[in-house]
C-alpha positions in Angstrom: -29.2 30.5 -18.1 -30.2 28.9 -21.2 -27.0 27.6 -23.0 -26.3 28.3 -26.8 -27.9 25.8 -28.7 -25.7 26.2 -31.9 -22.4 24.5 -31.9 -21.5 25.9 -35.4 -23.2 29.2 -36.4 -22.4 31.0 -39.7 -23.0 34.4 -40.7 -22.8 35.2 -44.3 -23.5 38.7 -45.9 -24.8 39.7 -49.2 -22.3 41.8 -50.1 -18.7 42.3 -49.0 -18.7 44.8 -45.8 -22.2 44.3 -45.0 -21.4 43.8 -41.4 -20.3 40.1 -41.1 -17.1 40.6 -38.8 -19.0 42.9 -36.7 -22.0 40.6 -36.1 -19.6 37.5 -35.3 -17.7 39.7 -33.0 -20.9 40.8 -31.2 -22.1 37.5 -30.9 -18.7 36.4 -29.2 -18.8 39.0 -27.1 -22.4 38.3 -25.9 -21.9 34.6 -25.5 -18.5 35.5 -23.3 -20.7 37.5 -20.8 -23.2 34.3 -20.9 -20.0 32.1 -19.7 -20.0 30.1 -23.1 -16.6 29.0 -24.3 -17.0 30.7 -27.9 -14.2 30.8 -30.8 -14.3 32.8 -34.0 -13.8 31.2 -37.3 -13.4 32.2 -40.7 -12.4 29.5 -43.4 -10.9 31.9 -46.3 -10.1 35.5 -45.9 -8.6 37.8 -48.3 -7.1 40.7 -46.7 -3.9 43.0 -46.5 -4.6 43.6 -42.8 -3.2 40.5 -40.6 -2.2 40.0 -37.4 0.5 37.7 -36.1 -0.8 34.9 -33.3 1.0 33.6 -30.4 1.8 30.3 -31.9 3.6 32.0 -34.7 1.4 32.3 -37.5 -0.5 34.8 -39.5 -4.6 35.3 -39.4 -6.7 38.0 -40.9 -7.2 41.0 -38.6 -10.9 40.6 -38.4 -10.3 37.2 -36.7 -8.0 38.7 -33.9 -10.6 41.3 -33.1 -13.3 38.6 -32.9 -11.0 36.3 -30.3 -10.5 39.5 -28.2 -14.4 39.8 -28.5 -14.3 35.9 -27.3 -11.7 36.6 -24.2 -9.2 34.4 -26.1 -6.0 34.4 -27.4 -6.0 34.5 -31.6 -4.8 31.2 -32.9 -4.2 30.1 -36.5 -7.1 27.7 -36.5 -9.3 30.8 -36.2 -8.5 32.0 -39.9 -6.9 28.7 -41.7 -6.4 30.1 -45.3 -5.4 33.6 -45.6 -5.0 34.8 -49.2 -2.8 38.0 -49.3 -3.1 39.5 -52.8 0.1 40.9 -54.4 -1.4 41.7 -57.7 -4.7 41.9 -59.4 -4.3 38.1 -60.4 -2.1 36.6 -57.8 -1.7 36.3 -54.1 0.3 34.7 -51.5 -1.8 31.8 -49.9 -1.0 31.2 -46.3 -2.1 27.8 -44.9 -2.5 27.4 -40.8 -0.5 30.6 -40.4 2.1 29.8 -42.7 3.2 30.7 -46.4 2.2 27.7 -48.5 2.8 29.3 -52.0 2.2 32.3 -54.3 -0.5 31.4 -56.7 -2.9 33.0 -59.4 -6.4 32.7 -59.2 -6.6 29.7 -61.6 -4.1 27.6 -59.5 -5.8 28.6 -56.4 -8.9 27.5 -57.6 -7.8 23.9 -58.6 -5.7 24.0 -55.0 -9.0 24.2 -53.0 -9.8 20.9 -52.3 -6.4 20.7 -50.4 -7.4 24.2 -48.6 -10.7 22.9 -47.8 -8.9 20.1 -46.0 -7.2 22.4 -43.9 -10.4 24.3 -43.0 -12.2 21.2 -41.8 -8.9 20.4 -39.7 -9.1 23.9 -38.1 -13.0 23.6 -37.4 -12.6 20.2 -35.9 -10.1 21.4 -33.7 -11.8 24.3 -32.5 -15.2 22.4 -31.9 -13.1 20.1 -29.6 -12.0 23.1 -27.4 -14.9 25.3 -27.5 -18.7 25.2 -26.7 -19.5 27.1 -29.9 -17.9 28.4 -33.2 -19.2 31.4 -34.8 -18.2 31.2 -38.3 -17.7 34.4 -40.8 -18.1 34.0 -44.3 -16.4 36.0 -47.1 -17.9 38.2 -49.8 -21.2 36.7 -50.9 -22.5 33.1 -51.1 -24.5 34.5 -54.4 -21.0 34.7 -56.8 -22.3 32.0 -59.0 -18.7 31.8 -60.7 -17.2 30.8 -57.4 -19.6 28.3 -56.6 -17.5 25.4 -57.7 -15.3 24.3 -55.0 -16.5 26.9 -52.7 -14.5 26.7 -49.1 -15.7 30.4 -47.9 -19.7 30.6 -47.7 -22.3 27.7 -48.6 -19.5 25.2 -49.6 -18.2 24.9 -45.8 -21.9 25.5 -44.4 -22.9 22.4 -46.5 -19.7 20.4 -45.6 -20.4 20.9 -41.7 -24.1 21.2 -42.1 -24.6 24.2 -40.1 -27.0 27.1 -40.0 -26.5 30.4 -41.5 -27.9 33.8 -40.9 -28.0 36.2 -43.7 -26.8 40.2 -43.1 -27.3 42.9 -45.4 -26.0 46.5 -45.1 -29.1 49.1 -45.3 -27.0 51.9 -45.5 -25.5 51.5 -48.9 -29.3 51.0 -50.4 -31.1 48.1 -51.7 -31.4 46.1 -48.8 -34.5 44.1 -49.6 -33.1 43.5 -53.3 -29.8 42.3 -51.7 -31.4 39.5 -49.4 -33.9 38.4 -52.2 -31.6 38.3 -54.7 -29.2 36.4 -52.8 -31.7 33.8 -51.9 -32.5 33.4 -55.7 -29.1 32.6 -56.4 -28.7 29.9 -53.9 -29.6 26.2 -54.3 -32.8 24.8 -52.3 -30.6 23.2 -49.7 -28.6 26.4 -49.2 -31.8 28.4 -48.9 -33.0 26.2 -46.4 -30.2 26.5 -44.1 -30.5 30.1 -43.7 -32.6 30.6 -40.8 -33.0 34.4 -40.9 -31.9 38.0 -41.8 -30.0 40.5 -40.2 -30.2 44.1 -41.7 -27.3 46.3 -40.1 -26.5 49.8 -40.1 -29.9 51.1 -40.0 -30.7 54.7 -39.0 -33.8 56.4 -38.8 -37.5 55.7 -37.6 -38.0 51.9 -37.7 -41.8 52.4 -37.8 -40.9 53.5 -41.5 -39.1 50.1 -42.1 -41.6 47.5 -40.8 -43.9 47.3 -44.0 -40.7 46.3 -45.7 -39.8 43.8 -42.9 -43.1 42.5 -43.2 -43.0 42.2 -47.1 -39.5 40.1 -46.8 -40.9 37.9 -44.4 -44.0 37.0 -46.3 -42.0 36.9 -49.7 -39.1 34.7 -48.3 -40.7 32.8 -45.5 -37.8 33.6 -43.4 -37.6 35.9 -40.2 -35.6 39.0 -39.7 -33.6 38.4 -36.4 -32.7 41.7 -36.1 -32.5 45.5 -37.2 -29.0 46.7 -36.0 -28.2 50.6 -35.6 -25.7 52.5 -37.3 -23.0 53.1 -34.6 -20.8 56.2 -34.6 -17.3 56.5 -33.5 -16.4 52.5 -33.2 -12.7 51.6 -32.8 -12.6 48.2 -34.3 -9.8 46.8 -36.8 -11.0 47.0 -40.3 -10.7 43.8 -42.4 -9.0 45.6 -45.6 -10.8 48.7 -46.9 -9.2 52.3 -45.7 -11.9 54.4 -44.6 -12.3 57.3 -46.6 -13.7 59.7 -43.9 -11.3 61.3 -41.7 -12.8 61.8 -38.1 -10.2 64.1 -36.5 -9.0 67.6 -37.6 -6.2 68.1 -34.9 -3.6 70.7 -35.5 -0.9 67.9 -35.8 -0.8 66.8 -39.7 -0.1 63.2 -40.7 0.0 62.1 -44.2 0.1 58.7 -45.4 0.1 57.6 -49.1 -2.7 55.0 -50.0 -0.5 52.6 -52.0 -2.1 50.2 -54.0 -0.8 47.0 -52.1 -0.9 48.7 -48.7 -0.9 46.4 -45.9 -1.7 46.6 -42.2 -3.1 50.2 -42.4 -4.7 49.4 -39.0 -1.2 50.8 -37.8 -2.7 54.2 -38.1 -6.0 53.5 -36.3 -4.6 55.1 -33.0 -3.5 58.2 -35.0 -6.8 58.5 -36.6 -8.6 58.3 -32.8 -5.9 60.8 -31.5 -8.0 64.2 -30.8 -4.9 66.1 -31.7 -4.1 64.4 -35.0 -5.2 65.3 -38.4 -4.6 62.0 -40.1 -5.2 61.8 -44.2 -4.4 59.0 -46.7 -3.7 60.5 -49.8 -4.8 58.5 -53.1 -3.7 58.3 -56.6 -4.3 61.9 -58.2 -4.7 63.8 -55.4 -2.5 66.7 -54.4 -0.2 65.8 -51.6 -1.0 68.2 -48.5 1.5 70.0 -46.4 2.0 68.0 -43.3 4.1 67.7 -40.1 4.9 64.0 -40.3 4.7 61.7 -43.6 4.4 58.0 -42.8 5.4 55.6 -45.5 3.0 52.2 -44.8 3.5 48.7 -44.9 3.2 47.0 -48.4 2.7 43.4 -49.7 4.7 44.5 -52.9 7.3 46.8 -52.4 8.9 47.4 -55.3 5.6 48.0 -57.1 4.3 50.3 -54.5 7.9 52.0 -54.7 7.3 52.5 -58.4 4.0 54.0 -57.7 5.3 56.5 -55.0 8.0 57.7 -57.6 5.1 57.9 -60.4 3.0 60.2 -58.3 5.8 62.5 -57.3 6.3 61.6 -53.6 10.1 61.6 -53.7 10.1 65.3 -54.6 7.6 66.0 -52.2 9.3 64.0 -49.3 12.5 66.0 -50.1 10.8 69.1 -49.8 8.7 68.3 -46.7 12.5 67.2 -45.1 13.8 71.0 -46.3 11.2 72.8 -44.5 11.8 70.5 -41.1 9.5 67.9 -41.7 9.7 64.1 -40.3 9.2 60.7 -41.8 8.4 57.3 -40.9 8.7 54.2 -43.0 6.9 51.1 -41.4 7.9 47.5 -42.7 7.8 48.0 -46.5 7.7 51.8 -46.1 11.1 51.2 -44.1 12.4 49.3 -47.0 11.5 51.9 -49.4 13.7 54.6 -47.3 17.1 52.9 -48.0 19.4 52.9 -51.1 17.8 49.7 -52.8 15.4 47.0 -52.6 16.3 43.9 -54.3 14.4 40.9 -55.3 16.8 38.3 -56.6 14.0 35.3 -56.7 11.4 37.1 -57.9 9.5 36.8 -54.2 7.0 39.4 -54.8 7.2 40.0 -58.7 9.7 39.9 -61.4 13.2 39.3 -60.2 15.0 42.7 -60.2 16.4 45.6 -58.1 14.6 49.1 -57.3 16.2 52.4 -56.5 14.9 53.3 -52.9 14.4 56.9 -51.7 17.8 57.0 -50.6 16.8 58.4 -47.2 18.5 55.7 -45.1 22.0 54.4 -45.5 20.6 50.7 -45.8 20.3 47.8 -48.5 17.3 45.4 -48.5 17.0 41.8 -50.1 13.8 40.5 -50.3 13.8 36.6 -49.4 11.4 33.7 -48.9 11.6 33.3 -45.8 9.0 35.4 -43.5 9.6 36.8 -40.5 6.3 36.3 -38.0 6.8 37.7 -34.4 5.1 39.3 -31.5 7.7 41.6 -29.9 8.1 43.9 -27.0 11.3 46.0 -26.4 12.1 49.6 -25.4 12.4 52.7 -27.5 16.1 54.2 -28.5 15.4 57.2 -30.6 16.0 60.7 -29.4 13.5 62.2 -26.8 11.9 59.0 -25.6 12.1 58.4 -21.8 14.7 56.3 -20.7 13.3 52.6 -20.8 10.2 53.4 -22.6 8.6 50.3 -23.5 7.1 49.4 -26.9 5.3 46.4 -28.2 4.3 45.5 -31.8 4.5 42.6 -34.5 7.0 41.8 -37.2 5.3 40.3 -40.9 8.1 40.7 -43.6 10.0 39.2 -46.2 13.4 40.5 -46.6 16.7 41.4 -44.5 18.0 44.8 -44.3 21.5 45.9 -43.5 23.7 48.9 -43.6 25.6 51.7 -41.3 21.8 53.2 -40.9 21.2 50.3 -38.3 24.0 51.3 -36.0 21.6 54.3 -35.0 18.4 52.1 -34.3 15.0 53.2 -33.3 14.3 50.4 -30.9 15.9 47.9 -29.0 13.8 44.4 -29.4 15.2 41.7 -27.1 18.5 43.3 -26.7 18.7 43.5 -30.6 18.9 47.0 -32.4 15.9 47.5 -34.5 15.2 49.8 -37.3 17.2 53.1 -37.8 17.0 56.9 -37.2 19.0 59.3 -39.3 21.5 61.3 -37.5 19.8 64.7 -37.8 16.7 63.1 -36.4 14.7 63.7 -39.3 13.8 60.3 -40.5 13.0 57.0 -38.9 12.3 53.2 -40.0 11.1 50.2 -38.3 9.9 46.8 -39.1 7.4 46.9 -36.4 3.7 47.2 -36.9 1.3 48.3 -34.3 4.0 50.7 -32.9 1.4 53.3 -32.3 -1.1 51.0 -30.6 1.3 51.2 -27.3 -0.1 54.5 -25.8 3.1 55.8 -24.4 5.0 54.8 -27.2 2.5 56.5 -29.6 3.1 59.7 -27.2 6.8 59.3 -27.6 6.9 58.9 -31.4 4.4 61.9 -31.7 6.7 64.0 -29.6 9.8 63.0 -31.8 7.9 63.9 -34.8 7.1 67.3 -33.2 3.5 67.1 -31.8 2.9 69.0 -28.6 0.0 67.2 -26.8 -1.1 66.0 -23.4 -3.5 63.4 -24.8 -2.9 59.7 -24.7 -4.8 57.4 -26.5 -5.4 53.7 -25.2 -6.5 51.5 -28.4 -7.0 48.6 -26.5 -9.6 50.5 -24.1 -11.3 51.8 -27.1 -11.6 48.6 -28.8 -13.0 46.9 -25.5 -15.8 49.8 -25.4 -16.6 49.1 -29.1 -16.8 45.5 -28.9 -19.3 46.4 -25.6 -21.5 48.7 -27.8 -21.9 46.5 -30.6 -22.6 43.4 -28.2 -25.2 45.5 -26.5 -26.9 46.6 -29.7 -26.9 42.9 -30.7 -28.6 42.0 -27.7 -32.1 41.4 -29.4 -30.3 39.1 -31.9 -29.0 36.7 -29.5 -32.4 36.4 -27.9 -34.1 36.0 -31.0 -31.9 33.1 -31.9 -32.3 31.5 -28.5 -36.3 31.7 -29.2 -35.8 30.3 -32.6 -33.7 27.3 -31.7 -36.6 26.2 -29.0 
């Protein structure tokens, strides 16, 4: 079998959400099938969906998914710089999996040379361990205002002298303008390192596209390496954006407020995939529909998102929901919001101060600078779960909660109580992300909330099947890359 000739290959996109993450995952899975030791890599990621690695760090969720595609354990070297926005102009800067500082955009721009050092260190370590590294860019290389000190796209490609594939999404329209326009914004050396194009999410008759492909190759002198189909029903972790469309219309209604700084909304992917669940994200200005279960998600700015909830009428709606017998779950930041107060004496998230919580759990939370990052296993402790029912998840939070509510825990993790449940069994809070990813824990939580379903959804199985589907669709891309290199 022909070995893969590219030690480092980078996938960049004409826009955000062009399909870079998917193409990298597909190539990782294809190379795994060929026996190539491959690792994914993203120099800089800006996302509120993150994953905890076994080495105790935090990386972008997309890189964790790509590691699964490659058949390896996620590691902090796969995403050495992670930016988690806490406001429109500021973000938490995470280097090699650990919080380094909170910076505004100008401060981070000055910090980029240091961040590039971390990026190159991680890339070198991966090259020493693996046959090939498949790199994902960020956003678009055509952002002229971000070219100076760039570490995410061509700045990295130039530093390590690697070839680049440019991906564009035909489904959003203007695909030829996106590709040609992006090339026109690049320097000659950057254009030269682009070895070809990938057109993503195509649906229709390929014959109707061929004149455009011929024009594109003639106009740019670069080949179209692949046209990838639009694949429906994929179960893949989103890097950031919440999907607008709901895929199921089951009888059990779950409502989640779409908080401005919502984090790790991938917590709800298993519910989205459940055939008996109707999952809805409610945005600002939308009416809050009736539901069987309301879930308050994680947040990168708990006090700010709590103020948003209060300004948008959620406390009154939640109180009415509980009066009619509904259930409420709070996850991480959502758990903190359920308590009496959330205090931030050191201004960890924003200005120092104290916010009144929803008062549904007898506990108080104090935000701290120390961040807890851990992958955990334990058992369910809430009423109605089977004895010894296992659960697994991960913790990513800054803050400590305490109060009498925690004497009635939701889970037991490594022998310690975790989370809280009200004595009437209507409200449950936990710091654990990913609780719905464990099939039987998900089923137990849905039963607790009042759902009557015999279906058990296995997210890990769905994820692997989707990775195989995108790899199968990209087989032609791999073959074209091998031909191009030889």
